[in-house]
Every structure is written in structure tokens, then in C-alpha cells.
C-alpha positions, 0 to 999 in steps of 0.5 A: 427877550432873547431867542431861547426865551422867546421860543419857550414863551411862544411854545407856551402861548401856542399850547393855549390855542386849541386846534383840531387834529388831522392826519395828512395822507398821500401816496407814491405808488403803493407806498402810503405816507401820513403825519398828524397835524394841527396846523391846518387852516381853511384858506379860501372858498374861491377857489376852495382851498386850505393850507397845511404846515409841514415840518421840512424834516417830515418824511411826507414832504418830499412826496408832497413836493412832487405835487402828489394829491393829498387828503386832510383827514379831520379826526373825530373824538374816537380817533384819539388812538389813531392819532397817538399811533400815527404820531409815534409810528413810522412808515406803513405802520402808521396805517395799522390803526383805523379804517383806512381805504383808498380814494379813486385817486389812490390817496389813503383816507380814514373812512370814518373821519369827521371830514376827508378833504382831498386836495391837489398841491396848488403852491407853497413856500418855506418859512423857518422850519416848515413848508406851508403847502396850499391845497386846492380842494377837489373832493370832500366827504363830511360826516353828519355829526360833529365830534372833533378831536382837539389838541390843547396844552399838549393833550387831546380833548374831546369836543362834543357839540350837539348832533347836527340837525 
């Protein structure tokens, strides 16, 4: 397979992998930054950590590169419009939809997210077009019910498991 065909087939293959949807948020002074992400994964429980993959062209990356705390806002099914808006808007306008508040550390987060996972940058490295950022978890807020927003085959779908016991 040549490189172009390999890239095309890779895209097709990954569209078959369902992923939870998150919005990564951070701030620099009064300025807030956000990006929609599906490349988020838990890394370790000892220490509690996760990783996010950020395109090196993303406006949020220079802020994360300074070691600024960030939040992984795991979206609920009812946040589809928030995800769509955030992925097409830029700058402060990304925060026009949703109930955004600030954590005690100043980082914006979605008040009614499935989970808000607050992290400190604890490392990272570049690979291809992306930077892999390791976040050490410092605080969590988790909703009682599970109703995640999922991305598969280029579209959003809703997973509706039974309510938590």
C-alpha cells in the first residue's frame, strides 16, 4: 500500500472505533481555551493519570505546553450541540453553549459533564502531527448517571446504559 492509500484506509478503520467525546479546557489569565477530543485515554491508576492527543496546530497546545492545568470534560448525550459548537467556533466563542464555570484553579469546566477530570501536565512528546500530553489527575467530579456522547463513523451517537445503582 502506498502512503496515501494507507492514510485513507487508516481513517476508514478508525471511523469504526467508537470513542467517547470530551472537551479539553484550560486558561491563560482571563482567556479560556477549548477543543473537542476523542483521543483521550486513561493511562494509570498509580499515579492516577490520562493522556490526550492534541494536534500540533491546535490553538490550545501552546497553553498546555507551558504546563497549565487542564480539564477533560467527558460529555453526556445531551451535550451534542455543545460539542458541535465547540468544534466549529474559535476562541472565547467556543464557550457560548453549555453551562461553563471555573474551578478553584481557574480552569473552565462544564458544570453538568459526565465527568470533569482536572489534571496537571506531567509530560508529553510529539508524534507525527500530534502532541501526546500526559495529565496527572488532581481532582474529579463524576455524574451519578452514565449517558455518554459517543463518536463513531464521523457522527455523534448516544449510548444510554441503565442508570447507576
